C-alpha positions, 0 to 999 in steps of 0.5 A: 499500500502507498499513501503520499501527497500528489507531486505537482509535476507541471505548474502553470505551463502552456497546455501541450499543443494547445492554448492557455495555462494548465497544471498537472499533479502526478497522483501516483509515481506509476514507474515503480508501481505499474508497467501498464499505466503511464499516467494517473494525474489531476489536471487543471485547465484555466478558462480558454486553455486547450489541449489540442486534438492528438492521437494515442497509439499503443495506449488509451486515455480516460478522463473523469471530469471533477469540476468545470465545463469543457468541449471534448473533441472525440475525433471531430465530434464535439461534446460539451461535458461537465462534472461527472462525465467520463471520456475514453479514447482507445488506441489509434483514436484521437481527442482533445479538450477545451475549457470553455466555462468561466472557472478552472476545469479539473479532471483526472487523467489515466493513461493505460498502455496496451 
């Protein structure tokens, strides 16, 4: 069993391939725990910030929205998502997310290797 504080790994940086600022807290150092999990993190996107559409190969990514309002790009299909929504992007598919609300968007991101 592991009990520890989340480790802030990226703080107030430009969103990758996107716009605006974001903050990522690594919730688990997956390198010593699992060979199947690449990322398990809490992500915060400021209003207007976005992670542009990108493709996952050899891995899937799931978002669990904690708070805020976003547009989720699922291979060109745009969905409005809010707290409690879950998204899933399988290997070989693409996705992106943009905070379209007035408040910060908070979500959990999980990347699992095939």
